Backbone as ProteinMPNN parsed JSONL, in Angstrom:
{"seq_chain_A": "MSGMKLLAMLLLALPAVCLGSTLPSPDIVHNTNYVEEAPWEENLASLPAYPKDENLLPFRVSSATNNKFMIDSASITVGTDKVVRYTVVIESPRGARTVNYEGLRCETMERKIYGFGQADGKWTENKRAAWESIKLRSLLSYHKALFEDIFCDVGIAVWSPEEAVRKLKQSVGGY", "coords_chain_A": {"N_chain_A": [[50.27, -69.748, -147.144], [50.068, -73.173, -147.509], [49.03, -75.714, -145.176], [50.35, -78.148, -145.533], [52.658, -77.463, -146.959], [53.927, -75.87, -145.075], [54.335, -77.719, -143.052], [56.073, -79.473, -144.375], [58.311, -77.78, -144.73], [59.023, -77.32, -142.075], [59.693, -79.916, -141.279], [61.892, -80.365, -142.925], [63.645, -78.493, -141.896], [64.098, -79.418, -139.36], [66.275, -81.405, -138.955], [68.534, -79.716, -139.191], [68.203, -77.984, -137.038], [68.381, -79.815, -134.951], [71.003, -80.792, -135.304], [72.469, -78.482, -134.861], [72.037, -78.1, -132.164], [73.499, -80.111, -131.019], [76.166, -79.755, -131.362], [79.514, -79.796, -130.201], [80.541, -77.998, -127.31], [82.842, -75.221, -127.086], [84.445, -75.695, -124.867], [84.636, -78.46, -124.658], [85.856, -79.219, -127.048], [88.285, -77.917, -126.858], [89.694, -78.965, -124.554], [91.282, -78.176, -121.7], [91.876, -79.404, -119.397], [92.678, -81.993, -119.644], [95.079, -84.439, -119.06], [97.816, -85.831, -120.501], [98.87, -89.235, -120.605], [102.004, -90.399, -119.394], [104.593, -91.48, -121.61], [104.906, -95.004, -122.247], [107.212, -96.886, -120.401], [109.622, -99.33, -120.276], [110.474, -101.574, -117.655], [113.698, -102.501, -116.378], [114.846, -105.72, -117.028], [116.096, -108.51, -115.374], [117.801, -111.598, -115.785], [116.376, -114.526, -114.39], [116.88, -117.008, -111.718], [117.879, -120.224, -112.875], [115.341, -122.474, -114.029], [113.833, -124.883, -111.796], [112.832, -128.268, -111.785], [110.786, -128.931, -109.928], [109.358, -126.594, -109.689], [107.949, -126.225, -111.995], [105.044, -125.591, -113.796], [102.555, -127.053, -115.71], [100.879, -126.04, -118.748], [98.137, -125.83, -121.013], [98.306, -125.835, -124.527], [97.41, -126.645, -127.173], [95.678, -129.292, -128.875], [96.979, -129.844, -131.131], [99.664, -130.127, -130.86], [102.336, -132.147, -129.597], [104.133, -131.418, -127.766], [105.211, -130.549, -124.455], [104.283, -127.931, -122.368], [105.481, -125.638, -120.006], [105.565, -123.442, -117.161], [107.874, -121.778, -115.116], [107.114, -121.4, -111.911], [108.43, -119.955, -109.948], [109.673, -117.933, -111.27], [107.897, -116.023, -112.171], [106.906, -112.69, -112.555], [105.23, -109.551, -112.109], [105.543, -106.553, -113.433], [105.824, -102.989, -112.616], [105.56, -101.794, -114.997], [103.605, -103.2, -116.157], [104.215, -105.564, -117.428], [104.203, -109.007, -117.746], [106.497, -111.246, -116.646], [108.297, -114.269, -117.177], [109.572, -117.663, -117.014], [109.601, -119.973, -119.552], [109.304, -123.397, -120.292], [109.721, -125.722, -122.753], [109.064, -128.921, -123.714], [109.935, -131.559, -125.787], [108.403, -134.584, -127.159], [110.48, -136.42, -127.123], [112.107, -135.544, -125.149], [113.796, -133.349, -125.477], [114.613, -130.0, -124.569], [113.511, -126.612, -124.59], [114.284, -123.555, -123.225], [113.216, -120.458, -122.197], [113.432, -117.055, -121.104], [110.934, -114.757, -120.791], [108.798, -111.944, -121.692], [105.494, -110.584, -121.479], [103.265, -108.361, -122.85], [100.211, -107.397, -122.075], [98.508, -105.271, -122.734], [99.216, -104.5, -125.312], [99.337, -106.809, -126.784], [101.834, -108.143, -127.166], [105.029, -109.824, -127.175], [108.22, -110.733, -125.734], [111.495, -112.029, -125.871], [113.814, -112.379, -123.437], [115.999, -113.92, -122.684], [117.873, -116.979, -123.313], [117.822, -120.322, -122.299], [120.501, -122.527, -121.498], [121.923, -125.844, -121.968], [123.626, -126.367, -119.874], [122.517, -125.181, -117.711], [122.688, -122.448, -117.562], [122.113, -118.994, -118.496], [121.756, -117.273, -121.633], [121.879, -114.047, -122.712], [119.466, -112.411, -124.724], [120.496, -110.658, -127.296], [119.183, -109.342, -129.269], [116.693, -108.674, -128.384], [113.352, -107.803, -128.744], [110.111, -106.31, -128.909], [107.441, -108.228, -130.115], [104.545, -108.94, -132.086], [101.886, -111.0, -130.88], [100.92, -113.982, -132.33], [97.788, -114.749, -133.018], [96.465, -116.572, -134.562], [97.663, -119.018, -134.822], [97.567, -122.405, -133.883], [99.602, -123.555, -132.551], [100.841, -121.692, -131.025], [102.189, -120.902, -128.063], [102.298, -118.5, -126.827], [99.906, -117.324, -127.536], [98.142, -118.949, -126.06], [98.981, -118.314, -123.445], [98.412, -115.583, -123.431], [95.592, -115.458, -123.994], [94.394, -117.23, -122.142], [95.665, -117.272, -119.62], [97.637, -115.219, -118.588], [96.555, -112.757, -119.367], [93.584, -110.858, -119.297], [91.111, -109.83, -121.186], [92.994, -107.979, -122.278], [94.217, -107.005, -119.986], [96.758, -107.31, -117.629], [97.553, -110.001, -115.334], [97.38, -109.465, -111.777], [99.292, -110.21, -109.937], [102.093, -112.436, -109.174], [101.064, -114.615, -107.768], [98.381, -114.727, -108.566], [98.788, -115.381, -111.24], [99.929, -117.941, -110.982], [97.771, -119.316, -109.822], [95.934, -119.172, -111.971], [97.343, -120.623, -113.877], [97.326, -123.181, -112.723], [94.571, -123.649, -112.725], [94.138, -123.797, -115.445], [94.808, -126.33, -116.269], [93.076, -127.925, -114.989], [93.517, -127.89, -112.292], [93.394, -126.578, -108.927]], "CA_chain_A": [[51.014, -70.977, -147.297], [49.204, -74.268, -147.074], [49.493, -76.45, -144.007], [51.26, -79.21, -145.96], [53.942, -76.849, -147.294], [54.515, -75.435, -143.811], [54.783, -78.934, -142.378], [57.239, -79.959, -145.11], [59.44, -76.895, -144.426], [59.422, -77.581, -140.69], [60.357, -81.216, -141.237], [63.202, -80.204, -143.553], [64.489, -77.679, -141.023], [64.305, -80.124, -138.096], [67.633, -81.946, -138.785], [69.485, -78.622, -138.991], [68.023, -77.519, -135.658], [68.912, -80.864, -134.072], [72.461, -80.796, -135.423], [72.99, -77.277, -134.223], [71.97, -78.202, -130.706], [74.387, -81.151, -130.505], [77.572, -79.447, -131.615], [80.239, -79.695, -128.934], [80.878, -76.647, -126.861], [84.279, -74.962, -127.2], [85.149, -76.271, -123.722], [84.901, -79.87, -124.919], [86.796, -79.293, -128.156], [89.575, -77.405, -126.396], [89.783, -79.351, -123.148], [92.588, -77.837, -121.125], [92.031, -80.17, -118.161], [93.149, -83.333, -119.971], [96.507, -84.656, -118.847], [98.247, -87.001, -121.25], [99.658, -90.217, -119.872], [103.425, -90.434, -119.75], [104.85, -92.591, -122.527], [105.23, -96.256, -121.574], [108.636, -97.137, -120.233], [109.837, -100.703, -119.822], [111.397, -101.81, -116.545], [114.845, -103.353, -116.676], [114.584, -107.118, -116.672], [117.293, -109.337, -115.211], [117.517, -113.018, -115.945], [116.133, -115.152, -113.085], [117.554, -118.283, -111.48], [117.464, -121.239, -113.84], [114.185, -123.181, -113.465], [113.946, -126.213, -111.184], [111.691, -129.096, -112.198], [109.689, -128.915, -108.942], [108.61, -125.334, -109.817], [107.339, -126.144, -113.328], [103.592, -125.793, -113.876], [102.154, -127.24, -117.109], [99.694, -125.357, -119.269], [97.654, -126.407, -122.274], [98.391, -124.973, -125.711], [96.463, -127.131, -128.173], [95.824, -130.722, -129.174], [97.74, -129.925, -132.375], [101.082, -130.32, -130.557], [102.659, -133.16, -128.592], [105.081, -130.838, -126.824], [104.719, -130.215, -123.118], [104.594, -126.532, -122.088], [105.48, -125.399, -118.562], [106.05, -122.15, -116.668], [108.552, -121.831, -113.822], [106.314, -120.55, -111.016], [109.317, -119.09, -109.16], [110.2, -116.848, -112.113], [106.833, -115.103, -112.6], [106.812, -111.358, -111.951], [104.372, -108.587, -112.798], [106.223, -105.285, -113.183], [105.057, -101.738, -112.609], [105.337, -101.492, -116.414], [102.503, -104.095, -116.532], [104.722, -106.69, -118.2], [104.296, -110.272, -117.023], [107.74, -111.917, -117.034], [108.221, -115.675, -116.777], [110.406, -118.623, -117.728], [108.815, -121.036, -120.177], [110.064, -124.598, -120.644], [108.994, -126.515, -123.746], [109.706, -130.235, -123.782], [109.451, -132.384, -126.895], [108.106, -135.958, -126.744], [111.742, -137.154, -126.945], [112.826, -135.026, -123.989], [114.576, -132.129, -125.745], [114.0, -128.848, -123.896], [113.782, -125.216, -124.917], [114.025, -122.753, -122.031], [113.306, -119.021, -122.496], [112.884, -116.079, -120.164], [110.158, -113.909, -121.684], [107.856, -110.967, -121.16], [104.253, -110.489, -122.236], [102.522, -107.105, -122.637], [98.798, -107.656, -122.356], [97.873, -104.083, -123.326], [99.543, -104.36, -126.73], [99.426, -108.145, -127.382], [103.204, -108.343, -127.629], [105.894, -110.676, -126.369], [109.64, -110.451, -125.901], [112.37, -113.04, -125.278], [114.961, -111.722, -122.806], [117.152, -114.809, -122.592], [117.737, -118.37, -123.732], [118.447, -121.262, -121.376], [121.471, -123.452, -122.08], [121.886, -127.19, -121.382], [124.427, -126.385, -118.642], [121.784, -124.497, -116.648], [123.011, -121.016, -117.562], [121.35, -118.166, -119.427], [122.392, -116.408, -122.623], [121.011, -112.888, -122.931], [119.051, -112.17, -126.105], [121.03, -109.345, -127.7], [118.245, -108.737, -130.232], [115.36, -108.696, -127.765], [112.443, -106.758, -129.238], [108.697, -106.657, -128.766], [106.829, -108.776, -131.327], [103.111, -109.232, -131.955], [101.493, -112.381, -130.621], [100.145, -114.518, -133.45], [96.598, -115.375, -132.447], [95.86, -117.532, -135.493], [98.358, -120.297, -134.778], [97.194, -123.351, -132.831], [100.821, -123.971, -131.865], [101.41, -120.54, -130.326], [102.005, -120.91, -126.61], [102.058, -117.102, -126.444], [98.452, -117.146, -127.668], [97.52, -119.604, -124.9], [99.283, -117.514, -122.25], [97.694, -114.315, -123.557], [94.133, -115.61, -123.942], [93.857, -118.08, -121.077], [96.344, -117.271, -118.328], [98.229, -113.982, -118.082], [95.819, -111.548, -119.75], [92.126, -110.953, -119.306], [90.689, -108.7, -122.028], [94.066, -106.996, -122.419], [94.72, -106.533, -118.695], [97.657, -108.302, -117.044], [97.278, -110.492, -113.986], [97.845, -108.469, -110.803], [100.396, -110.681, -109.103], [102.562, -113.785, -109.502], [100.154, -115.587, -107.154], [97.219, -114.849, -109.451], [99.248, -116.098, -112.43], [100.078, -119.351, -110.599], [96.411, -119.843, -109.663], [95.339, -119.34, -113.302], [98.053, -121.733, -114.519], [96.803, -124.427, -112.149], [93.189, -123.809, -113.202], [94.124, -124.073, -116.885], [94.948, -127.77, -116.502], [92.126, -128.621, -114.136], [93.916, -127.86, -110.882], [92.556, -125.74, -108.054]], "C_chain_A": [[50.145, -72.091, -146.752], [49.84, -75.007, -145.904], [50.507, -77.525, -144.371], [52.635, -78.655, -146.279], [54.664, -76.425, -146.025], [55.078, -76.639, -143.055], [56.044, -79.479, -143.041], [58.463, -79.117, -144.789], [59.939, -77.133, -143.002], [60.169, -78.905, -140.571], [61.745, -81.157, -141.861], [64.16, -79.425, -142.653], [64.854, -78.409, -139.734], [65.72, -80.71, -137.948], [68.672, -80.85, -138.528], [69.408, -78.096, -137.567], [68.636, -78.529, -134.696], [70.432, -80.894, -134.12], [73.078, -79.605, -134.72], [72.993, -77.387, -132.716], [72.917, -79.255, -130.152], [75.853, -80.886, -130.806], [78.297, -79.29, -130.287], [80.551, -78.25, -128.583], [82.38, -76.449, -126.995], [85.069, -75.561, -126.042], [85.513, -77.732, -123.962], [85.943, -80.015, -126.012], [88.192, -78.886, -127.706], [89.731, -77.686, -124.911], [91.187, -79.07, -122.628], [92.836, -78.609, -119.837], [92.586, -81.571, -118.399], [94.653, -83.413, -119.767], [96.883, -85.944, -119.571], [99.038, -87.932, -120.356], [101.106, -90.116, -120.322], [103.642, -91.603, -120.706], [105.273, -93.84, -121.74], [106.737, -96.435, -121.52], [108.809, -98.524, -119.634], [110.814, -100.753, -118.654], [112.574, -102.642, -117.035], [114.533, -104.764, -116.22], [115.903, -107.853, -116.527], [116.896, -110.806, -115.275], [117.388, -113.676, -114.566], [117.041, -116.366, -112.864], [117.026, -119.289, -112.502], [116.34, -122.076, -113.232], [114.535, -124.556, -112.886], [112.68, -126.984, -111.543], [110.519, -129.022, -111.226], [108.853, -127.636, -109.012], [107.855, -125.216, -111.139], [105.857, -126.5, -113.279], [103.197, -125.939, -115.343], [100.975, -126.347, -117.474], [99.385, -125.916, -120.644], [97.764, -125.378, -123.395], [97.339, -125.401, -126.725], [96.679, -128.623, -128.369], [96.628, -130.927, -130.457], [99.237, -130.125, -132.129], [101.245, -131.394, -129.489], [103.666, -132.639, -127.576], [104.4, -130.56, -125.498], [105.2, -128.795, -122.814], [104.454, -126.28, -120.594], [106.024, -124.005, -118.256], [106.712, -122.387, -115.317], [107.844, -120.86, -112.884], [107.179, -119.582, -110.217], [109.806, -117.882, -109.959], [109.163, -115.787, -112.46], [106.899, -113.797, -111.817], [105.821, -110.53, -112.766], [104.937, -107.224, -112.448], [105.287, -104.093, -113.119], [104.795, -101.266, -114.037], [104.233, -102.37, -117.008], [102.94, -105.219, -117.473], [104.776, -107.904, -117.281], [105.547, -110.97, -117.554], [107.751, -113.314, -116.425], [109.255, -116.484, -117.545], [109.488, -119.711, -118.258], [109.765, -122.179, -120.527], [109.181, -125.417, -121.582], [109.759, -127.82, -123.905], [109.082, -131.051, -124.902], [109.143, -133.79, -126.379], [109.371, -136.799, -126.512], [112.595, -136.595, -125.807], [113.688, -133.798, -124.229], [113.846, -130.939, -125.137], [114.46, -127.526, -124.495], [113.379, -124.421, -123.689], [114.234, -121.29, -122.402], [112.809, -118.209, -121.313], [112.236, -115.009, -121.02], [109.328, -112.88, -120.925], [106.646, -110.904, -122.065], [103.55, -109.198, -121.847], [101.083, -107.313, -123.057], [98.143, -106.492, -123.091], [98.079, -103.998, -124.828], [99.618, -105.689, -127.476], [100.806, -108.396, -127.979], [103.958, -109.24, -126.66], [107.355, -110.361, -126.687], [110.426, -111.568, -125.23], [113.617, -112.33, -124.762], [116.198, -112.609, -122.789], [116.807, -116.237, -122.965], [118.472, -119.255, -122.736], [119.368, -122.213, -122.119], [121.403, -124.794, -121.347], [122.657, -127.265, -120.065], [123.75, -125.636, -117.493], [122.11, -123.02, -116.527], [122.182, -120.312, -118.624], [122.269, -117.484, -120.429], [121.414, -115.28, -122.891], [120.697, -112.744, -124.415], [119.476, -110.758, -126.491], [120.096, -108.614, -128.66], [116.819, -108.722, -129.691], [114.532, -107.512, -128.253], [111.012, -107.246, -129.061], [108.147, -107.093, -130.113], [105.357, -109.07, -131.061], [102.881, -110.714, -131.69], [100.603, -112.836, -131.77], [98.966, -115.318, -132.897], [95.972, -116.43, -133.352], [96.475, -118.921, -135.385], [97.896, -121.16, -133.609], [98.41, -123.772, -132.009], [101.441, -122.848, -131.049], [101.135, -120.617, -128.827], [101.805, -119.493, -126.098], [100.561, -116.788, -126.511], [97.746, -117.739, -126.452], [97.76, -118.798, -123.631], [98.5, -116.208, -122.262], [96.195, -114.503, -123.313], [93.625, -116.29, -122.672], [94.476, -117.878, -119.695], [96.763, -115.881, -117.858], [97.424, -112.721, -118.371], [94.318, -111.825, -119.726], [91.616, -109.689, -119.978], [91.74, -107.59, -122.063], [94.642, -106.466, -121.126], [95.548, -107.646, -118.066], [97.162, -108.77, -115.684], [97.915, -109.519, -112.998], [99.088, -108.899, -110.053], [100.882, -112.04, -109.594], [101.631, -114.863, -108.938], [98.909, -115.808, -108.017], [97.59, -115.632, -110.71], [99.375, -117.594, -112.139], [98.701, -119.999, -110.458], [95.773, -120.114, -111.029], [96.027, -120.463, -114.078], [97.501, -123.067, -114.025], [95.377, -124.693, -112.623], [93.152, -124.236, -114.665], [94.259, -125.559, -117.201], [94.075, -128.578, -115.546], [92.526, -128.692, -112.678], [92.983, -126.966, -110.098], [92.762, -124.275, -108.296]], "O_chain_A": [[49.56, -71.974, -145.675], [51.048, -74.923, -145.682], [51.43, -77.788, -143.601], [53.654, -79.257, -145.939], [55.877, -76.6, -145.911], [56.169, -76.573, -142.489], [56.977, -79.899, -142.356], [59.548, -79.664, -144.594], [61.146, -77.146, -142.758], [61.161, -79.002, -139.847], [62.67, -81.818, -141.389], [65.364, -79.683, -142.66], [65.832, -78.046, -139.081], [66.325, -80.527, -136.892], [69.59, -81.043, -137.73], [70.435, -77.796, -136.956], [69.323, -78.156, -133.745], [71.081, -81.009, -133.081], [74.107, -79.731, -134.055], [73.866, -76.824, -132.056], [73.132, -79.304, -128.941], [76.7, -81.734, -130.521], [77.751, -78.712, -129.347], [80.789, -77.409, -129.45], [83.124, -77.43, -127.014], [86.24, -75.902, -126.208], [86.567, -78.194, -123.525], [86.831, -80.861, -125.905], [89.179, -79.475, -128.147], [89.883, -76.767, -124.106], [92.159, -79.673, -123.083], [93.906, -78.479, -119.242], [92.93, -82.265, -117.443], [95.403, -82.561, -120.243], [96.336, -87.01, -119.29], [99.775, -87.498, -119.471], [101.397, -89.793, -121.474], [102.943, -92.612, -120.615], [105.919, -93.736, -120.697], [107.443, -96.161, -122.491], [108.21, -98.848, -118.608], [111.841, -100.074, -118.653], [112.451, -103.399, -117.998], [114.005, -104.963, -115.126], [116.736, -107.831, -117.433], [115.799, -111.193, -114.871], [118.196, -113.414, -113.676], [117.862, -116.705, -113.716], [115.876, -119.211, -112.934], [116.374, -122.363, -112.036], [115.392, -125.277, -113.397], [111.59, -126.414, -111.596], [109.366, -129.048, -111.657], [107.755, -127.59, -108.456], [107.19, -124.209, -111.379], [105.469, -127.561, -112.79], [103.471, -125.044, -116.144], [100.183, -125.954, -116.618], [100.268, -126.411, -121.345], [97.375, -124.22, -123.244], [96.473, -124.608, -127.095], [97.748, -129.148, -128.061], [96.924, -132.063, -130.828], [100.002, -130.276, -133.081], [100.409, -131.535, -128.597], [104.014, -133.344, -126.628], [103.187, -130.364, -125.424], [106.38, -128.488, -122.981], [103.453, -126.652, -119.982], [106.839, -123.465, -119.004], [106.179, -123.109, -114.474], [107.958, -119.644, -113.039], [106.717, -118.502, -109.847], [110.299, -116.914, -109.379], [109.524, -114.741, -112.998], [106.942, -113.793, -110.587], [105.606, -110.779, -113.952], [104.832, -106.78, -111.304], [104.122, -104.169, -113.509], [103.915, -100.437, -114.267], [103.954, -102.302, -118.205], [102.127, -105.758, -118.224], [105.323, -107.841, -116.18], [105.654, -111.252, -118.747], [107.279, -113.522, -115.307], [109.751, -116.054, -118.586], [108.701, -120.296, -117.515], [110.881, -121.956, -120.997], [108.046, -125.76, -121.25], [110.955, -127.82, -124.196], [107.864, -131.217, -124.965], [109.572, -134.153, -125.284], [109.327, -137.787, -125.779], [113.678, -137.109, -125.53], [114.258, -133.253, -123.283], [112.618, -130.868, -125.177], [115.625, -127.348, -124.852], [112.276, -124.584, -123.168], [115.31, -120.917, -122.87], [111.885, -118.616, -120.609], [112.891, -114.413, -121.876], [109.181, -112.937, -119.704], [106.746, -111.14, -123.27], [103.27, -108.961, -120.672], [100.774, -107.394, -124.246], [97.314, -106.705, -123.975], [97.221, -103.483, -125.546], [99.928, -105.71, -128.667], [100.937, -108.803, -129.134], [103.584, -109.396, -125.498], [107.684, -109.81, -127.738], [110.065, -112.011, -124.139], [114.381, -111.753, -125.536], [117.321, -112.111, -122.87], [115.65, -116.656, -122.944], [119.613, -118.972, -122.371], [119.062, -122.652, -123.227], [120.885, -124.868, -120.233], [122.378, -128.127, -119.231], [124.34, -125.475, -116.424], [121.837, -122.406, -115.495], [121.626, -120.94, -119.524], [123.414, -117.158, -120.116], [120.261, -115.518, -123.252], [121.57, -112.936, -125.261], [118.871, -109.779, -126.053], [120.211, -107.401, -128.839], [115.856, -108.755, -130.456], [114.967, -106.363, -128.179], [110.745, -108.448, -129.063], [108.352, -106.425, -131.127], [104.976, -109.408, -129.941], [103.594, -111.57, -132.213], [99.648, -112.151, -132.136], [99.135, -116.422, -132.379], [95.037, -117.116, -132.938], [95.865, -119.901, -135.815], [97.842, -120.691, -132.472], [98.265, -124.285, -130.9], [102.488, -123.052, -130.434], [100.005, -120.424, -128.378], [101.203, -119.299, -125.042], [100.022, -116.081, -125.659], [96.856, -117.11, -125.88], [96.845, -118.617, -122.828], [97.986, -115.775, -121.231], [95.602, -113.781, -122.512], [92.544, -115.961, -122.182], [93.876, -118.27, -118.694], [96.283, -115.415, -116.825], [97.594, -111.714, -117.683], [93.865, -112.908, -120.097], [91.684, -108.603, -119.404], [91.42, -106.413, -121.901], [95.479, -105.563, -121.153], [95.097, -108.788, -117.979], [96.457, -108.051, -114.976], [98.876, -108.828, -113.335], [99.857, -108.059, -109.584], [100.178, -112.722, -110.34], [101.436, -115.905, -109.564], [98.444, -116.937, -108.175], [96.805, -116.448, -111.191], [98.974, -118.421, -112.957], [98.493, -121.117, -110.93], [95.147, -121.155, -111.228], [95.38, -121.175, -114.847], [97.241, -123.971, -114.819], [95.017, -125.839, -112.892], [92.243, -124.953, -115.081], [93.869, -126.001, -118.281], [94.311, -129.766, -115.325], [91.948, -129.46, -111.908], [91.894, -126.636, -110.566], [92.13, -123.445, -107.642]]}, "name": "protein", "num_of_chains": 1, "seq": "MSGMKLLAMLLLALPAVCLGSTLPSPDIVHNTNYVEEAPWEENLASLPAYPKDENLLPFRVSSATNNKFMIDSASITVGTDKVVRYTVVIESPRGARTVNYEGLRCETMERKIYGFGQADGKWTENKRAAWESIKLRSLLSYHKALFEDIFCDVGIAVWSPEEAVRKLKQSVGGY"}
């Protein structure tokens, strides 16, 4: 057999040898040491005290809206379920207000409205509360702003209400 033919056969056989040496061992394929995480379970959320103006911290959404967006610093919690819960107050240029108590899941990019604030300072529970995807394409989405700039960092929730307050203040040029 000529040297060229032998070299060609060796080169053709090389990928098969390499593939054979990189196949996973049965221990890796059938890992019996892996423990699955328990399924996610949401903590019960109760509606907080109605927000007071002195506790409202503004945050920036976009120059595409004239509304003012604020979070009640006293309402912020970070649960063991990794949900950041907060009261958001949205004020129109004419003074009309929308008040919601909400939750944000950083791991799944979802949000949920637990309750709606009424003009008399009382809450109405959202009977149809469900997790919904955050729309990242909308310039008017305050959920997008909270997710990207304040409450979540690469899908990980802030660790504490204090950290959330600090990030809110930083978002508008505070300390």
